[in-house]
C-alpha atoms as one frame of an Amber mdcrd trajectory, in Angstrom:
protein
   0.187   0.233  -0.181   1.626   3.378  -1.350   1.816   5.576   1.888   2.414
   9.642   1.391   2.671  12.234   4.584  -0.361  13.806   4.527   0.818  16.069
   8.091   3.991  16.714   9.606   5.252  18.708  12.519   8.760  20.158  12.951
  10.008  20.914  16.370   7.075  22.379  17.299   6.919  23.539  20.251   3.881
  25.249  22.941   4.564  27.342  26.344   1.955  28.138  28.926   2.906  30.104
  31.929   4.852  27.644  34.164   4.365  24.903  31.978   6.009  23.964  28.830
   3.675  21.540  27.123   5.286  20.812  24.272   9.059  20.777  23.115  10.582
  19.768  19.782   7.486  17.839  18.978   8.336  16.065  15.329   5.502  13.786
  14.266   4.623  12.530  10.718   1.200  10.864   9.389   1.435   8.987   6.576
  -1.668   8.136   4.184  -3.657   4.895   4.643  -1.844   4.793   8.402  -3.673
   4.879  12.079  -0.878   6.380  14.022  -1.523   5.907  17.518  -0.223   8.054
  20.315   0.145   7.338  23.731   1.091   9.475  27.190   0.120  10.210  30.573
  -2.499  13.059  31.455  -0.196  15.808  31.244   1.701  14.155  28.854   1.007
  16.783  25.920  -1.756  14.850  23.873  -4.601  17.484  24.504  -2.442  20.378
  23.506  -1.397  18.458  20.495  -4.814  18.036  19.539  -5.634  21.299  20.656
  -2.619  23.325  17.715  -4.130  20.322  15.350  -7.594  21.663  15.762  -6.388
  25.723  15.915  -7.273  25.782  19.287  -3.851  26.864  20.023  -1.098  28.353
  18.208   2.919  26.757  18.332   5.535  29.245  19.539   8.193  27.875  17.244
   7.862  25.411  14.906   6.235  24.504  11.465   2.835  22.624  10.159   3.093
  20.915   6.817  -0.081  19.738   5.730  -0.071  17.315   2.112   3.517  18.678
   1.997   2.344  21.852   2.098   3.869  24.410   5.134   0.704  26.199   6.820
  -0.836  27.687   9.553  -3.861  26.687  11.367  -5.137  29.580  12.257  -8.870
  28.632  14.536 -11.010  25.751  14.603 -13.125  26.686  11.120  -9.502  26.657
   9.481  -8.248  23.212  10.842 -11.924  21.758   9.168 -11.460  23.701   5.879
  -7.696  21.815   6.071  -9.486  18.399   6.274  -8.435  17.856   9.770 -11.295
  16.429  12.272 -11.127  15.608  15.687 -13.617  12.975  17.114 -14.028  12.950
  20.937 -15.104  11.120  23.392 -17.934  13.618  24.429 -20.125  13.275  21.063
 -21.487  16.083  19.419 -25.065  14.679  17.956 -28.208  16.181  18.588 -30.749
  13.003  19.350 -33.719  14.518  18.394 -32.515  14.678  14.571 -31.922  12.072
  11.676 -28.682  10.296  11.239 -28.579  12.572   8.321 -29.833  15.578   9.882
 -26.842  14.491  11.857 -24.743  13.854   9.193 -24.938  16.990   7.644 -25.835
  18.990   9.993 -25.119  23.218   9.058 -24.589  21.809   5.558 -28.150  20.445
   4.709 -28.814  20.446   1.000 -31.098  23.058  -0.595 -33.616  23.214  -2.934
 -34.006  26.629  -5.415 -37.433  27.988  -2.830 -34.393  27.298   0.318 -36.391
  24.202   1.693 -34.198  21.043   2.526 -33.770  19.033  -0.157 -34.498  15.450
   1.290 -33.908  13.215  -2.054 -30.666  14.621  -2.283 -29.967  14.540   1.805
 -30.605  10.726   1.625 -28.847   9.726  -1.076 -25.649  11.671   0.175 -25.952
  10.128   3.966 -26.583   6.418   2.565 -23.102   7.116   0.493 -21.419   8.036
   3.632 -23.613   5.029   5.811 -21.603   2.370   2.814 -18.338   3.677   3.866
 -18.949   3.340   7.431 -20.081  -0.139   7.266 -23.415   0.613   8.707 -26.891
  -0.859   7.581 -28.990   1.591   8.974 -31.304   3.566   7.706 -30.637   7.712
   7.172 -34.039   8.659   8.609 -33.459   6.845  11.936 -32.743   9.099  15.037
 -29.761   9.577  16.132 -31.514   9.213  20.360 -32.365   5.469  19.421 -29.083
   4.221  18.751 -26.456   2.763  20.619 -23.150   4.334  21.440 -21.459   3.095
  18.953 -23.446   3.470  16.417 -23.839   7.168  17.196 -19.701   7.646  16.908
 -19.593   5.840  13.934 -22.164   9.062  12.594 -19.543  11.240  14.464 -16.863
   9.848  12.510 -19.890  10.816   9.334 -20.080  14.362  10.262 -16.096  14.000
   9.270 -16.739  12.566   5.854 -18.981  14.802   5.240 -16.765  17.903   5.868
 -14.432  16.151   3.761 -11.839  15.345   6.281  -8.825  13.952   4.751  -6.871
  13.675   8.797  -8.769  12.114  12.075  -8.400  12.384  15.043  -9.870  10.101
  17.422  -9.841  10.817  20.820 -10.445   7.944  23.463 -13.195   7.083  21.018
 -13.604   3.548  22.650 -13.956   4.841  26.776 -17.407   4.202  26.738 -18.075
   1.486  24.600 -17.466  -2.538  25.303 -15.560  -4.832  23.135 -17.449  -5.382
  20.648 -18.657  -1.987  19.954 -15.315  -0.976  19.849 -14.627  -3.515  17.484
 -16.898  -2.273  15.121 -15.081   0.679  15.939 -11.781  -0.249  14.715 -13.197
  -2.003  11.277 -13.989   1.440  10.001 -10.988   2.526  11.122  -9.399   0.338
   9.023 -11.323   0.676   6.131 -10.799   4.169   6.327  -7.514   3.750   6.293
  -7.454   0.946   3.282  -9.576   4.420   1.700  -6.347   6.585   2.272  -7.384
   8.624   5.427  -4.666   9.237   7.743  -6.001   8.439  11.270  -4.616   9.612
  14.704  -5.396   7.512  17.872  -4.877   7.985  21.634  -6.410   5.640  23.891
  -5.245   4.830  27.790  -6.125   0.732  26.882  -2.721   0.200  25.399  -3.862
  -3.147  24.199  -6.278  -1.181  21.787  -3.437   0.553  20.109  -1.405  -3.068
  19.690  -4.481  -4.176  17.848  -5.088  -0.938  15.428  -2.470   0.994  14.995
   0.669   0.823  12.517   2.907   3.252  14.267   2.446   3.777  18.053   4.290
   7.401  19.197   5.007   8.041  22.940   4.449  11.862  24.873   6.361  12.172
  28.164   6.989  15.721  29.312   5.819  17.362  26.692   8.510  15.605  24.194
   8.042  12.680  21.732   9.590   9.816  23.477   9.712   7.587  20.575   7.764
   6.665  17.669   8.344   2.865  15.755   5.999   0.349  14.311   3.096  -1.367
  15.989   4.949  -4.080  15.817   8.438  -3.346  17.350   6.682  -2.923  20.723
   5.293  -4.421  23.414   3.370  -4.057  26.233   6.691  -3.978  28.968   8.375
  -1.604  26.610   5.053   0.809  26.088   4.410   1.936  29.674   9.005   2.218
  29.949   8.574   4.706  27.577   5.421   6.389  28.682   6.237   6.563  32.507
   9.385   5.257  32.822   8.903   2.144  34.999   8.808  -1.170  34.355   4.964
  -2.945  34.071   5.353  -5.089  36.996   5.921  -1.584  39.696   2.058  -1.072
  38.591   0.742  -3.840  41.059   1.372  -2.500  44.399  -0.047  -5.561  46.472
   0.861  -5.958  49.865   0.419  -8.160  52.296  -2.436  -7.711  54.328  -3.528
  -9.131  57.136  -7.247 -11.260  56.720  -9.277 -10.899  59.139 -12.898 -12.290
  60.352 -15.497 -12.344  57.489 -17.443  -9.076  56.883 -19.989  -9.791  53.981
 -21.689 -13.198  53.325 -24.120 -13.177  49.929 -25.769 -16.342  50.190 -28.031
 -17.283  46.820 -29.001 -14.342  45.471 -30.963 -13.775  43.027 -32.451 -10.910
  40.469 -33.761 -11.175  36.859 -29.548 -10.315  36.026 -27.882 -12.572  38.595
 -28.942 -16.398  39.682 -27.883 -17.867  42.907 -24.939 -16.119  44.032 -22.976
 -17.137  46.888 -19.390 -15.964  48.253 -17.959 -14.327  51.326 -15.394 -11.422
  52.150 -13.331 -10.468  54.271 -11.248  -7.493  56.255  -8.260  -6.410  54.237
  -9.182  -8.989  51.934  -9.357  -7.966  48.079 -11.904 -10.043  45.585 -11.622
  -9.970  41.932 -15.225 -10.322  40.019 -14.248 -11.323  36.336 -15.741 -12.155
  32.905 -17.146 -11.159  29.856 -19.352  -8.086  29.310 -22.518  -9.111  30.349
 -22.078 -12.075  32.531 -23.180  -9.659  35.406 -20.230  -8.235  36.898 -21.798
  -5.150  37.695 -24.982  -5.870  37.903 -23.429  -7.766  41.159 -22.345  -5.200
  42.837 -24.826  -3.075  41.859 -27.316  -5.720  44.053 -24.872  -5.874  46.804
 -25.119  -2.082  46.711 -29.123  -1.764  46.685 -29.806  -0.964  43.039 -31.447
  -3.766  41.819 -33.805  -5.212  43.815 -33.183  -9.013  45.302 -35.856 -11.932
  44.720 -34.593 -13.620  46.699 -31.288 -14.615  49.040 -29.735 -12.639  52.356
 -26.683 -10.772  52.635 -24.768 -10.885  55.780 -22.483  -8.036  57.156 -20.586
  -8.848  60.198 -22.294 -11.778  60.839 -25.837 -10.086  60.984 -28.365 -10.338
  57.814 -29.616  -7.080  56.409 -31.874  -6.088  53.836 -30.840  -3.439  51.559
 -32.609  -2.437  48.917 -31.546   1.176  48.349 -28.258   2.896  47.557 -29.050
   4.933  51.158 -29.445   1.645  52.858 -26.229   0.341  51.894 -24.230   3.327
  52.985 -25.779   2.911  56.256 -24.272  -0.650  56.621 -20.912   0.311  55.463
 -20.795  -0.334  51.808 -19.785   2.219  49.048 -19.614   1.715  45.768 -17.512
   3.326  42.889 -19.634   3.239  39.963 -18.444   2.040  36.406 -19.493   5.136
  34.651 -18.184   8.344  37.163 -19.371  11.093  34.687 -22.999   9.868  34.849
 -23.404   7.890  38.091 -20.127   9.388  40.800 -20.090  12.921  40.092 -22.092
  16.086  39.432 -19.854  17.525  36.962 -20.583  21.161  37.402 -20.375  21.211
  40.858 -17.102  22.179  42.181 -14.427  19.862  43.854 -15.116  20.539  47.245
 -18.654  19.882  46.876 -18.471  16.286  45.197 -15.941  15.570  48.166 -18.424
  16.028  50.732 -21.395  15.052  48.816 -22.059  11.804  50.814 -20.707  13.129
  54.145 -23.437  16.836  54.993 -25.296  15.307  57.185 -22.563  13.778  59.032
 -20.766  17.075  59.430 -23.852  18.919  59.708 -25.351  20.518  63.050 -28.491
  21.526  62.944 -29.634  23.034  59.674 -25.917  24.808  59.585 -22.907  23.313
  57.592 -19.522  25.219  58.426 -17.118  26.151  55.544 -13.946  25.673  57.254
 -14.855  22.163  57.974 -16.031  21.526  54.384 -12.699  23.378  53.280 -10.808
  20.809  55.545 -12.299  17.754  54.227 -11.368  18.998  50.768  -8.124  19.832
  51.484  -6.963  17.192  52.391  -8.644  14.944  50.011  -6.632  16.680  47.897
  -3.652  16.430  49.021  -4.340  13.054  50.593  -5.517  11.632  46.845  -3.009
  14.061  44.417  -5.642  15.665  42.849  -4.645  18.369  40.608  -6.521  21.256
  40.298  -6.096  24.646  40.697  -8.260  25.856  43.397 -11.332  23.058  45.179
 -13.798  25.724  43.768 -12.992  24.130  40.633 -15.435  23.000  38.839 -15.257
  18.959  38.161 -15.957  18.745  34.386 -12.724  20.398  33.690 -10.511  18.036
  35.752  -8.853  15.248  33.510 -10.233  11.512  34.016  -7.832  10.113  36.117
  -8.813  13.819  38.759 -12.279  13.171  38.039 -11.595   9.288  39.473  -9.621
  10.314  41.894 -12.608  12.366  43.653 -14.482  10.020  43.605 -12.288   7.879
  46.011 -11.887  10.978  47.694 -15.970  10.330  48.471 -16.089   7.897  49.577
 -12.776   7.692  52.113 -15.138  10.143  54.093 -18.062   7.406  54.177 -15.254
   5.070  55.716 -16.827   2.181  54.200 -15.924  -1.743  55.796 -16.772  -2.612
  52.314 -15.445  -1.201  49.420 -17.064  -2.072  46.478 -15.211  -0.723  42.910
 -16.604  -1.201  38.832 -13.911  -0.781  36.696 -12.316   1.683  38.741  -9.558
   2.619  36.363 -11.640   2.680  33.315 -10.199   5.711  30.756  -7.976   7.036
  33.222  -3.322   7.001  32.661  -1.222   4.665  33.407  -0.045   7.363  35.764
  -2.867   7.573  37.608  -4.233   3.940  38.054  -0.635   3.700  40.192  -2.500
   6.074  42.340  -5.070   4.434  42.432  -3.929   1.326  42.738  -1.663   1.824
  46.429  -5.472   3.437  47.345  -6.935   0.576  47.070  -4.063  -0.753  49.127
  -4.522   1.322  52.068  -8.287   0.766  52.191  -7.595  -2.860  52.484  -4.658
  -2.214  55.609  -7.288  -0.709  56.778  -9.792  -3.387  57.136 -11.969  -2.407
  54.415 -13.226  -5.857  51.912 -13.047  -4.719  49.077 -14.484  -6.318  45.658
 -13.234  -5.594  42.246 -14.895  -5.572  38.766 -12.670  -5.341  35.907 -12.383
  -5.629  32.316  -8.347  -5.848  32.540  -7.505  -9.148  33.181  -3.884  -8.150
  34.515  -5.019  -5.379  36.665  -7.319  -8.382  38.403  -4.277 -10.241  38.757
  -2.592  -8.066  40.356  -3.862  -6.786  43.079  -6.656  -9.550  43.954  -6.594
 -12.582  47.313  -9.216 -14.505  45.030 -10.869 -13.987  41.529 -14.831 -14.761
  40.997 -15.269 -15.543  37.539 -18.827 -15.168  36.073 -20.814 -16.475  33.245
 -24.333 -15.724  32.729 -25.079 -14.162  35.397 -23.559 -16.572  38.122 -20.612
 -17.768  39.551 -18.606 -20.493  37.596 -15.667 -20.766  39.540 -13.804 -19.184
  42.338  -9.859 -19.234  42.310  -7.014 -18.244  44.366  -5.539 -15.247  43.097
  -1.630 -17.045  43.530  -3.466 -20.083  41.407  -4.470 -18.110  38.075  -3.714
 -16.871  35.160  -5.175 -15.033  32.152  -5.743 -17.834  30.470  -7.697 -20.048
  32.869  -8.849 -17.111  33.300 -10.881 -16.664  30.299 -10.900 -20.087  29.785
 -13.456 -20.366  32.719 -15.355 -17.028  30.986 -15.611 -18.200  28.151 -17.136
 -21.522  29.080 -13.947 -23.371  27.745 -13.164 -25.134  30.789
């Protein structure tokens, strides 16, 4: 396949007050290529994207597009030059059809000024064919699954005649099958001559879909080389200057008495679930998407009602029929979707940190501002939350810092039982290590911890035991020391 440079950055630098965000960055993207961009939060990825999108101007260096030196003055200019950025937060209008979303702002018109729906639907079908989508252009976007919406977002870029697609964490809210659909589309677009920059914290995805991987660290390009020459160890070391076996800080923690015991738990989502967990113990729950992992922890937390079975805490039977009753019994949940279920994004850092303990820190109807500030300042320091102030809105923070705030809020409830549902999804490696250490801190305090994770290495690196689920029930329990990824996947897929 013939490839030619479509984008070249030479010695591009960008400074902000007190920060060298990019330092002499050299990067080349070819036609017929998917280039992976890897790096921790703060490595410079966002700044690089914003320069290519016309949001920021470089302080030094040059940009060549299609072999000609150019300046990308603003976002509109970037689009006109064929550069399109697809963010993880979609910009679709749910009430409009697929076709209307594809051509939003550029709807074909008849002479009388009315929309030419015939042309609109014909053109939209061509775009949908390129994307491999067999859906009607008249379908309302709000009724589509998230993976299809993601492809419609890409279709908007194709309508604008983009030749360079920059995909910023597009799989963060997708399951495995939906992500595979996206990767197939990316590969098809590559075959058609597009150049794609793909950013993902899920490093295994970079190995599966890219041709080259570029690593950014502290604003500098560390290395670019063909994907097939990287492995997980070398990629991680390039990103954080640490070996991968330093990621999982498993500590030897004394295991105490039984804290939680479940017996024959059952509802429409889970079946005949029985297990126990002791103080200081970390139990992993593994399995494929749809196996019932999240449904189990949400049942224990009272989100889903039990049809039968019982829950005991410290040997006493408890009725848990709501998250409020779960909290009263010392159960806390870090949810899978922090933005929808774990945070109030438009509220401040301090408002989110103290949200679960307002009753505890209030006196009658009065809440001390000094108390709130002290709690927040301690949490910011202890969890190393990178924020300009306790009054900063959470929506402005990175994914890793948002997740730390969820943990900080949970920590204030002093839980006896901690349920973690995909606790490091969508965050960078550095933040993952910090969160792993905090999980171990909880264990050392005697908290019983259940971790649901799609990352098998995470499960193997942190837990004492693993419960493998399939079709809503536990199919096996294994000691982590006796397990590996193959054993877990064999049970999860029914191979055992």
